[in-house]
C-alpha positions in Angstrom: 75.3 24.7 -1.7 78.6 26.3 -2.5 78.6 28.8 -5.4 82.0 28.1 -7.1 81.5 31.0 -9.5 81.7 33.5 -6.7 85.2 32.6 -5.8 87.8 35.2 -6.6 91.5 34.7 -7.4 92.4 36.4 -4.2 90.5 33.9 -2.1 92.2 30.9 -3.9 95.5 32.6 -3.4 94.9 32.7 0.4 94.1 29.0 0.3 97.2 28.3 -1.8 99.4 30.2 0.7 97.9 28.0 3.5 98.8 25.0 1.3 102.4 26.2 0.7 103.0 26.7 4.5 101.6 23.2 5.1 103.8 21.8 2.3 106.9 23.4 3.9 106.1 21.8 7.2 105.4 18.4 5.6 108.6 18.6 3.6 110.6 19.0 6.9 108.8 16.1 8.5 109.3 13.8 5.4 112.9 14.8 5.2 113.4 13.5 8.7 111.4 10.3 8.0 113.4 9.6 4.7 116.7 10.9 6.1 117.3 12.9 2.9 116.2 16.2 1.5 112.6 16.5 0.2 111.2 19.5 -1.6 107.4 20.1 -1.8 105.2 22.4 -3.7 101.5 23.1 -4.1 101.0 23.7 -7.9 97.3 24.4 -7.6 94.4 24.8 -5.2 90.8 24.7 -6.2 87.3 24.1 -5.0 85.2 21.4 -6.6 82.0 19.6 -6.2 82.2 16.5 -4.0 81.0 14.2 -6.8 84.0 15.1 -9.0 86.6 13.8 -6.5 86.6 10.3 -7.9 86.9 11.6 -11.5 89.8 13.8 -10.4 91.8 10.8 -9.3 91.1 8.7 -12.3 87.6 7.5 -11.9 85.6 5.5 -9.4 87.3 2.2 -10.4 90.9 3.7 -10.3 92.8 1.8 -7.6 94.6 4.2 -5.3 96.1 4.3 -1.8 94.3 6.8 0.5 94.6 8.0 4.0 91.3 9.1 5.7 91.0 11.3 8.8 87.9 12.8 10.4 88.4 16.4 11.7 86.5 17.5 14.8 86.3 20.9 16.4 85.0 24.2 15.0 84.7 23.0 11.4 83.9 19.3 11.4 85.2 17.8 8.1 86.5 14.8 6.3 90.0 14.6 5.0 91.5 12.4 2.3 95.1 12.1 1.0 95.0 10.1 -2.2 98.0 8.8 -4.1 98.1 6.7 -7.2 99.7 3.3 -7.0 102.7 4.2 -9.2 103.7 6.9 -6.7 103.0 4.7 -3.7 105.3 2.1 -5.2 108.1 4.8 -5.7 107.8 5.7 -2.0 108.0 2.1 -0.9 111.2 1.6 -3.0 112.8 4.5 -1.2 111.6 3.8 2.3 111.8 0.0 2.6 113.7 -1.3 -0.6 114.8 -4.6 0.9 111.2 -5.7 1.9 109.2 -4.2 -1.0 108.0 -6.3 -3.9 106.5 -4.4 -6.8 103.5 -6.6 -7.2 100.6 -4.3 -6.4 100.1 -5.9 -3.0 101.1 -4.0 0.2 102.2 -5.7 3.4 100.8 -4.5 6.7 104.1 -2.7 7.3 104.0 -0.9 3.9 100.4 0.3 4.5 101.5 1.5 7.9 104.3 3.5 6.3 102.0 5.0 3.7 99.5 5.8 6.4 102.2 7.7 8.3 103.2 9.7 5.2 99.6 10.6 4.6 99.1 11.5 8.2 102.2 13.8 8.1 100.9 15.6 4.9 97.3 15.9 6.0 98.3 17.0 9.5 100.7 19.6 8.1 98.0 21.1 5.9 95.4 21.0 8.7 97.8 22.7 11.2 98.5 25.5 8.7 94.8 26.1 8.1 94.1 26.0 11.9 96.9 28.6 12.5 95.5 30.9 9.7 91.9 30.7 10.9 92.5 30.4 14.6 89.8 27.6 14.5 90.0 24.4 16.4 90.7 21.4 14.1 91.5 18.1 15.7 92.2 15.1 13.4 91.2 11.6 14.3 93.6 8.6 14.1 94.1 8.0 10.4 92.9 5.0 8.4 94.7 3.8 5.3 93.0 1.9 2.4 94.2 0.3 -0.9 91.1 0.1 -3.0 89.1 1.7 -5.8 88.5 5.4 -5.4 84.8 5.1 -5.3 84.8 2.5 -2.5 87.2 4.7 -0.5 85.0 7.8 -0.8 81.9 5.6 0.1 83.7 4.6 3.3 83.7 8.1 4.5 80.1 8.6 3.8 79.1 5.3 5.4 80.9 6.0 8.6 80.2 9.7 9.0 77.0 10.3 7.1 76.4 12.6 4.1 79.4 14.8 3.5 79.3 18.4 2.4 78.7 19.1 -1.2 82.1 20.6 -2.0 85.8 19.9 -1.4 89.0 21.9 -1.2 91.6 20.2 -3.4 95.3 20.9 -2.8 97.4 19.2 -5.4 100.8 18.3 -3.9 104.1 17.5 -5.5 107.2 16.4 -3.7 110.6 15.7 -5.1 113.0 13.3 -3.6 116.2 12.1 -5.4 115.0 13.7 -8.6 111.7 11.6 -8.4 108.5 13.6 -8.6 105.7 12.1 -6.6 102.2 13.5 -6.8 99.3 13.3 -4.4 96.0 15.0 -3.8 94.7 16.3 -0.6 90.9 16.8 -0.2 89.3 18.6 2.7 85.5 18.1 2.7 83.9 20.2 5.4 80.5 19.3 6.7 77.6 21.5 5.5 78.1 25.1 6.7 81.7 24.5 7.8 83.2 26.2 4.6 81.4 29.4 5.6 83.2 29.4 9.0 86.6 28.9 7.3 86.2 31.8 5.0 84.8 34.1 7.7 87.8 33.2 9.8 90.1 33.9 6.9 88.5 37.3 6.4 87.8 36.8 2.7 84.1 36.3 2.8 82.2 33.1 2.1 81.4 31.2 -1.1 
């Protein structure tokens, strides 16, 4: 079990720096995808119990768009990028304005675009963490879902067994054409994987 009380500000600062590097790489990739400037920031990084994830995104019945990836390698993990519908709608209006209808229903093409955005963000954060730790982290092909948060989290458990008891939350904000879009990135290492990450970072283990 992760002891959250043992985490020091320095350790979270290290993780935030990892997030900022990932955000910078993701902003570059998204700028290319959107063909316009995108600024990204990581306002906060924290560790939290797995069972609080659904509450963090608005509750188990909150409808969201999520991209899920399985991470293999030295630190097997599950990864989610979760974005509220209002922000997903904003992205669709920017990316495919002629095809998008703001009715809460997503076409196959729209889900594919959202999946690619989530894949870019998650991949950028994962790459920065792998570079920092020198650990092997290989993401699977992403899966996108538009459903209630509780159902989406259950999907990961159903397909990959019991997840670790704690999650790394990286809150993400990106600004495009004066519109602020928020998303949340969760890395949920398998049991004992967190210890490997912190040993590799040289900041101890929780």
